[in-house]
DOKOLMI-506120 format. One record per residue (C-alpha): residue in one letter; x, y, z. Coordinates in Angstrom, 1 decimal, decimal comma. Example, Ala and Ser with C-alpha at 12.3 -4.5 7.8 and 13.67 -1.06 7.14 Angstrom:
REC	r	u	v	w
REC	a	12,3	-4,5	7,8
REC	s	13,7	-1,1	7,1
END
This chain:
REC	r	u	v	w
REC	m	0,0	0,0	0,0
REC	m	1,2	3,5	-0,8
REC	r	2,5	5,4	2,3
REC	a	0,7	8,6	3,2
REC	v	2,9	11,7	2,9
REC	p	1,8	15,0	4,6
REC	d	2,7	17,3	1,7
REC	q	1,2	14,9	-1,0
REC	p	-2,6	14,8	-0,5
REC	d	-3,0	12,2	-3,2
REC	t	-1,4	9,7	-0,9
REC	w	-3,7	10,3	2,1
REC	n	-6,1	7,5	1,1
REC	a	-3,6	5,2	2,7
REC	l	-4,8	6,5	6,0
REC	a	-7,7	5,3	8,1
REC	p	-10,7	7,7	7,6
REC	g	-10,3	9,2	11,1
REC	l	-6,7	10,0	10,6
REC	r	-7,3	11,2	7,1
REC	a	-9,7	13,8	8,5
REC	s	-7,2	14,8	11,1
REC	w	-4,5	15,3	8,4
REC	r	-6,9	17,5	6,4
REC	r	-7,4	19,7	9,5
REC	s	-3,7	19,7	10,2
REC	a	-2,9	20,9	6,7
REC	e	-4,9	24,0	7,5
REC	y	-2,8	24,7	10,5
REC	l	0,7	23,7	9,5
REC	s	2,3	25,0	6,3
REC	d	5,5	22,9	6,6
REC	p	5,1	19,6	8,4
REC	a	8,8	18,8	7,9
REC	a	9,8	21,8	10,0
REC	a	7,0	21,8	12,6
REC	l	7,8	21,4	16,2
REC	a	5,3	21,5	19,1
REC	p	5,4	25,0	20,7
REC	v	6,8	25,1	24,2
REC	d	5,7	28,6	25,3
REC	t	4,6	28,1	28,9
REC	s	6,8	29,7	31,6
REC	d	7,6	27,7	34,7
REC	d	5,4	29,9	36,8
REC	d	2,5	29,6	34,4
REC	l	2,9	25,8	34,3
REC	e	2,7	25,6	38,0
REC	r	-0,3	27,8	38,0
REC	l	-2,0	25,6	35,4
REC	r	-1,2	22,5	37,3
REC	a	-2,5	23,9	40,6
REC	s	-5,8	25,0	39,0
REC	s	-6,4	21,8	37,1
REC	p	-9,0	19,4	38,4
REC	l	-6,8	16,6	37,2
REC	q	-4,3	17,4	40,0
REC	g	-6,5	15,5	42,4
REC	v	-6,5	12,3	40,4
REC	l	-2,8	12,0	39,7
REC	p	-2,4	9,3	42,4
REC	v	-5,0	7,1	40,6
REC	l	-3,4	7,7	37,2
REC	d	0,1	7,1	38,7
REC	q	-0,9	3,7	40,1
REC	l	-3,0	2,4	37,2
REC	l	-1,1	3,9	34,2
REC	i	2,1	5,7	34,9
REC	r	3,9	3,0	36,9
REC	p	3,0	0,2	34,4
REC	a	4,0	2,4	31,5
REC	s	7,4	3,2	33,0
REC	e	8,1	-0,5	33,6
REC	a	7,3	-1,1	29,9
REC	g	9,6	1,7	28,7
REC	l	6,7	4,0	27,9
REC	i	5,7	7,5	29,1
REC	v	2,4	9,0	30,1
REC	a	1,3	12,6	29,4
REC	i	-1,6	14,3	31,0
REC	g	-2,8	17,5	29,2
REC	d	-5,5	20,1	29,6
REC	a	-8,5	20,5	27,4
REC	q	-6,5	22,8	25,0
REC	g	-3,8	20,1	24,5
REC	r	-1,2	21,7	26,7
REC	l	0,8	19,0	28,4
REC	l	0,8	19,5	32,2
REC	w	2,5	16,3	33,4
REC	v	4,8	13,9	31,5
REC	n	6,2	10,9	33,4
REC	g	7,5	7,4	32,8
REC	d	10,6	5,7	31,6
REC	r	13,6	8,0	31,9
REC	q	15,3	7,1	28,6
REC	a	12,0	7,6	26,8
REC	l	11,5	10,9	28,5
REC	r	14,9	12,2	27,3
REC	r	14,1	11,1	23,7
REC	a	10,7	12,7	23,9
REC	e	12,1	16,1	24,8
REC	a	13,9	16,1	21,4
REC	s	10,4	16,2	19,9
REC	a	9,2	18,8	22,4
REC	f	7,0	16,2	24,1
REC	q	7,4	17,7	27,5
REC	p	5,5	19,7	30,2
REC	g	4,3	23,1	28,9
REC	a	4,3	22,0	25,2
REC	r	1,1	22,3	23,1
REC	w	0,0	19,1	21,4
REC	s	-3,3	20,1	20,0
REC	e	-4,0	19,5	16,2
REC	r	-3,8	23,3	15,7
REC	a	-0,3	23,4	17,3
REC	i	1,4	20,3	15,9
REC	g	-1,1	18,5	13,7
REC	t	-2,1	14,8	14,0
REC	s	-1,1	13,1	17,2
REC	a	-3,1	10,9	19,6
REC	p	-3,7	13,7	22,1
REC	g	-4,7	16,1	19,4
REC	v	-7,1	13,7	17,7
REC	a	-8,6	12,6	21,0
REC	l	-9,4	16,2	21,9
REC	a	-10,6	17,1	18,4
REC	t	-13,0	14,2	18,2
REC	g	-13,8	13,5	21,9
REC	r	-12,9	9,8	21,4
REC	g	-9,9	7,6	21,9
REC	a	-7,2	7,6	19,2
REC	q	-4,1	5,7	18,2
REC	v	-1,4	7,1	15,9
REC	h	1,6	5,1	14,7
REC	q	4,9	6,7	14,0
REC	g	4,5	7,8	10,4
REC	e	0,9	8,6	10,8
REC	h	1,8	11,8	12,7
REC	f	1,4	14,8	10,4
REC	a	4,6	16,6	11,7
REC	f	7,9	14,8	10,9
REC	s	9,3	15,7	14,3
REC	a	6,8	13,3	16,0
REC	h	7,6	10,3	13,8
REC	q	10,0	8,6	16,3
REC	f	7,1	7,7	18,6
REC	s	3,6	6,0	18,5
REC	c	0,9	7,1	20,9
REC	s	-2,6	6,2	22,2
REC	a	-4,8	8,8	24,0
REC	a	-8,3	9,4	25,2
REC	p	-10,1	12,4	26,7
REC	i	-11,0	12,6	30,4
REC	r	-14,2	14,3	31,4
REC	n	-16,0	15,9	34,3
REC	p	-18,4	13,1	35,3
REC	h	-21,1	15,6	36,4
REC	t	-21,3	17,5	33,2
REC	g	-19,5	15,5	30,5
REC	a	-17,2	18,4	29,7
REC	v	-13,7	17,5	28,6
REC	l	-11,2	18,3	31,3
REC	g	-8,1	17,1	29,4
REC	v	-6,4	14,2	27,8
REC	v	-4,4	11,1	28,9
REC	d	-1,8	9,8	26,5
REC	l	0,5	6,8	26,3
REC	t	3,6	7,3	24,2
REC	g	6,6	5,3	23,2
REC	g	7,4	2,4	20,9
REC	p	5,0	-0,2	19,3
REC	e	3,7	-1,1	22,8
REC	a	2,1	2,3	23,0
REC	v	-0,4	1,3	20,2
REC	a	-0,8	-2,4	21,1
REC	v	-4,3	-3,9	21,2
REC	h	-4,4	-3,5	25,0
REC	s	-3,2	0,1	25,1
REC	l	-6,5	1,9	24,7
REC	p	-8,4	-0,4	27,1
REC	l	-5,6	0,3	29,7
REC	i	-6,1	4,0	29,2
REC	y	-9,8	3,8	29,4
REC	a	-9,6	1,7	32,7
REC	a	-7,3	4,4	34,2
REC	i	-9,6	7,2	33,1
REC	s	-12,7	5,4	34,5
REC	a	-11,0	5,1	37,9
REC	a	-9,9	8,8	37,7
REC	e	-13,4	9,9	36,8
REC	a	-14,9	8,0	39,7
REC	e	-12,6	10,1	41,9
REC	l	-13,6	13,2	40,1
REC	k	-17,2	12,6	41,1
REC	v	-16,5	14,4	44,3
REC	l	-16,2	17,6	42,3
REC	t	-19,4	19,7	42,3
REC	s	-21,1	20,7	39,1
REC	d	-22,3	24,2	38,5
REC	t	-26,0	23,4	39,2
REC	g	-25,8	24,6	42,8
REC	l	-27,6	21,5	43,9
REC	a	-26,4	18,8	46,3
REC	q	-25,0	15,8	44,5
REC	l	-25,6	12,2	45,4
REC	i	-22,9	10,0	44,0
REC	t	-24,1	6,4	43,8
REC	l	-22,9	4,8	40,5
REC	g	-20,1	2,4	40,5
REC	t	-18,7	3,3	43,9
REC	a	-18,4	1,4	47,1
REC	v	-18,2	4,7	49,0
REC	p	-21,4	6,7	48,1
REC	l	-21,1	10,5	48,7
REC	l	-23,3	13,5	49,3
REC	s	-21,5	16,5	48,0
REC	t	-22,3	20,2	48,1
REC	g	-20,2	23,4	47,6
REC	s	-17,3	22,9	49,9
REC	h	-18,6	19,9	51,9
REC	r	-18,9	16,2	51,2
REC	v	-20,2	13,5	53,4
REC	r	-19,4	9,8	53,0
REC	l	-22,6	8,0	53,5
REC	s	-23,3	4,6	55,0
REC	l	-24,8	2,2	52,5
REC	r	-28,2	2,4	54,3
REC	h	-28,2	6,2	54,3
REC	a	-27,3	6,2	50,6
REC	e	-30,1	3,8	49,9
REC	i	-32,6	6,1	51,7
REC	l	-31,5	9,2	49,9
REC	t	-31,4	7,5	46,5
REC	l	-35,0	6,2	46,9
REC	l	-36,2	9,6	48,1
REC	a	-34,4	11,5	45,3
REC	w	-35,8	9,0	42,7
REC	h	-39,4	8,9	43,9
REC	g	-40,2	12,4	45,0
REC	d	-39,5	15,9	45,8
REC	a	-40,6	18,5	48,3
REC	d	-41,9	21,1	45,8
REC	r	-44,7	18,8	44,5
REC	g	-45,4	17,3	47,9
REC	r	-44,4	13,8	46,7
REC	g	-42,5	11,3	48,7
REC	l	-42,7	7,9	50,3
REC	s	-44,8	6,8	53,3
REC	s	-42,9	5,1	56,1
REC	g	-44,5	1,8	55,0
REC	e	-43,5	2,2	51,4
REC	l	-39,9	3,2	52,2
REC	a	-39,6	0,4	54,8
REC	e	-40,7	-2,1	52,1
REC	m	-38,2	-0,8	49,6
REC	l	-35,4	-1,1	52,2
REC	f	-36,2	-4,2	54,0
REC	g	-38,5	-6,1	51,6
REC	e	-41,6	-5,9	53,7
REC	r	-43,5	-3,5	55,9
REC	g	-43,4	-3,6	59,7
REC	h	-39,9	-2,1	60,0
REC	e	-41,1	1,4	60,6
REC	v	-39,4	1,6	64,0
REC	a	-36,0	0,7	62,6
REC	l	-36,6	3,1	59,7
REC	r	-37,3	6,0	62,1
REC	a	-34,0	5,3	63,9
REC	e	-32,1	5,4	60,6
REC	m	-33,8	8,7	59,8
REC	v	-32,5	10,2	63,1
REC	r	-29,0	9,1	62,2
REC	l	-29,3	10,3	58,7
REC	r	-30,5	13,8	59,8
REC	r	-27,4	14,0	61,9
REC	a	-25,2	13,2	58,9
REC	l	-27,0	15,7	56,8
REC	a	-26,4	18,4	59,4
REC	k	-22,7	18,3	58,4
REC	v	-23,6	19,6	55,0
REC	s	-24,5	23,1	56,0
REC	d	-23,9	25,4	53,0
REC	g	-26,5	26,7	50,6
REC	a	-27,1	23,4	48,8
REC	g	-27,7	21,4	52,0
REC	v	-30,6	19,0	52,2
REC	d	-32,7	17,8	55,1
REC	l	-35,6	15,4	55,5
REC	l	-39,3	16,0	55,9
REC	s	-41,8	13,4	57,2
REC	k	-45,4	12,3	56,4
REC	p	-44,5	11,4	53,7
REC	y	-40,7	11,2	53,8
REC	r	-39,1	13,5	51,2
REC	l	-36,2	15,8	50,7
REC	t	-36,4	19,5	51,6
REC	s	-34,7	20,6	48,4
REC	p	-33,8	18,9	45,1
REC	c	-30,8	16,6	45,0
REC	e	-28,9	15,8	41,8
REC	l	-28,8	12,0	41,7
REC	d	-26,2	10,7	39,2
REC	a	-28,5	7,8	38,3
REC	l	-31,3	10,1	37,3
REC	t	-28,9	12,3	35,3
REC	v	-28,0	9,2	33,3
REC	r	-31,6	8,3	32,8
REC	r	-32,4	11,8	31,5
REC	a	-29,4	11,8	29,2
REC	l	-30,5	8,4	27,7
REC	a	-34,1	9,7	27,2
REC	s	-32,8	12,8	25,4
REC	g	-30,5	10,7	23,1
REC	a	-27,3	12,0	24,8
REC	r	-25,7	8,6	24,8
REC	s	-22,1	9,9	25,2
REC	l	-23,0	12,1	28,2
REC	a	-24,8	9,1	29,8
REC	l	-21,7	7,0	29,4
REC	d	-19,6	9,8	30,8
REC	i	-21,6	9,9	34,0
REC	y	-22,4	6,2	34,3
REC	g	-19,5	4,8	36,3
REC	g	-21,1	1,4	37,0
REC	q	-24,0	-0,2	38,8
REC	l	-26,2	1,8	41,1
REC	l	-25,0	1,2	44,7
REC	p	-23,3	-2,1	43,8
REC	g	-23,2	-3,3	47,4
REC	s	-26,9	-2,9	48,1
REC	e	-29,4	-5,7	48,3
REC	a	-32,4	-3,5	49,2
REC	p	-35,3	-4,5	47,0
REC	g	-36,1	-0,9	46,0
REC	i	-32,5	-0,3	44,9
REC	l	-32,3	-3,6	43,1
REC	m	-35,4	-2,6	41,1
REC	l	-33,8	0,8	40,2
REC	r	-30,5	-0,8	39,3
REC	r	-32,0	-3,3	36,9
REC	a	-34,2	-0,6	35,3
REC	l	-31,3	1,7	34,7
REC	e	-29,1	-1,2	33,4
REC	a	-31,9	-2,2	31,0
REC	e	-32,4	1,3	29,7
REC	m	-28,7	1,8	29,2
REC	r	-28,4	-1,6	27,3
REC	e	-31,5	-1,1	25,2
REC	t	-30,4	2,4	24,1
REC	m	-26,9	1,3	23,2
REC	l	-28,1	-1,7	21,2
REC	a	-30,8	0,3	19,4
REC	d	-29,0	3,6	18,7
REC	g	-25,4	3,4	19,9
REC	s	-22,5	4,3	17,6
REC	a	-19,5	2,0	17,3
REC	e	-17,7	4,3	19,9
REC	d	-20,7	4,2	22,2
REC	l	-20,8	0,4	22,1
REC	w	-17,1	0,2	22,7
REC	r	-17,3	2,4	25,7
REC	y	-20,4	0,5	27,0
REC	l	-18,6	-2,8	26,7
REC	q	-15,9	-1,5	29,1
REC	l	-18,5	-1,7	31,9
REC	p	-18,0	-4,7	34,2
REC	e	-21,6	-5,8	33,9
REC	t	-21,2	-6,3	30,1
REC	t	-18,6	-9,0	30,5
REC	g	-20,9	-11,8	29,2
REC	d	-23,0	-9,7	26,9
REC	l	-22,3	-11,4	23,5
REC	q	-25,1	-9,6	21,8
REC	a	-23,6	-6,2	22,6
REC	l	-20,2	-7,4	21,6
REC	y	-21,3	-8,7	18,2
REC	t	-23,3	-5,6	17,6
REC	a	-20,2	-3,5	18,2
REC	l	-18,1	-5,7	15,9
REC	k	-20,6	-5,1	13,1
REC	l	-20,2	-1,3	13,4
REC	l	-16,4	-1,0	14,1
REC	p	-14,2	-0,6	11,0
REC	t	-12,1	-3,6	10,1
REC	n	-8,8	-1,7	10,9
REC	s	-10,0	-0,4	14,3
REC	p	-7,8	-1,3	17,3
REC	q	-11,0	-1,5	19,4
REC	r	-12,3	-4,2	17,0
REC	a	-9,1	-6,3	17,5
REC	a	-9,6	-6,1	21,3
REC	l	-13,3	-7,2	21,0
REC	v	-12,4	-10,1	18,6
REC	a	-10,0	-11,4	21,2
REC	r	-12,7	-11,0	23,9
REC	a	-15,2	-12,9	21,8
REC	g	-12,6	-15,7	21,4
REC	h	-12,2	-16,0	25,1
REC	a	-15,9	-16,0	25,6
REC	r	-16,3	-19,0	23,2
REC	l	-13,7	-21,0	25,1
END
């Protein structure tokens, strides 16, 4: 096959469609790909300021444990950049780091498409999806010594892109398992980011995919016991104070314990829960009302946000927020019902209307491990040369064993 050359557009058909589109965009930004070098125009003081203000600062320990350390042992490096493609942290194998500096792959450098053309970080930020770029597929010649895989990391409350996580080095950086490794690290980091508050001004109840449910407001957050999280989830799902809706003590007891007649135990839990809620005292604080039980003010429940996103067709946003099963440790009948309903809505939406990227991301969820229908649906949609397709083919092979 003919090799694609940046300054010869008639050769670009040798590229996969996504990279070809990136090269077209890059050609508008870079007049001379042979001379292009990523700009390093951030002072040390500005770099420290950008790091300190980045929400990704708080999830560096997660990324270090799940991605940076394994990458370093494999001779690779990991870069974490902001939403504009500026690299804030670059860590990993020392020899690879020294080689990368020759290509201006270093903290403070700009690696957006506009700055340096096609690269995995640039493509991931331009498209909002994971990307892999082999050596010669970079638009700028200065980047040809490395291959890279990258994916965006998002605010799990809003879906807004916060930055990009990149794996760079030799052929291992674009191996079949590279993007799944990045996605797993990002998912763990986004689970940590769920303690961030969104701009809605409402209290936030974090229940999806976490063993430590949280109630978060402005500058406060409270770690909830599983029972208290179950109560707040059921009240947030089933009613609100403004419309006088809520749950009677009998209804709530049945949802928690599986039968009525536990109202005395429920009242004791409510006393303890009110004490916990008293710790959240700023403007978005919530409290409980009785007869029926309901919340004094609206609460942003992540599970309901996912449900609304699915109903509106915002599948990507739903996947951004959905970190896993609703209160995975709960066996309360009311929670089990909500968990199954949300899982069913997610699955039906992805199978009916999901894109190849949507289905790929959906299949990274633990509860999809044995879902062969979703796997084969994704394989029908993914291009034959997609690295995601290769990973799913291997997964299908293991499932048949």
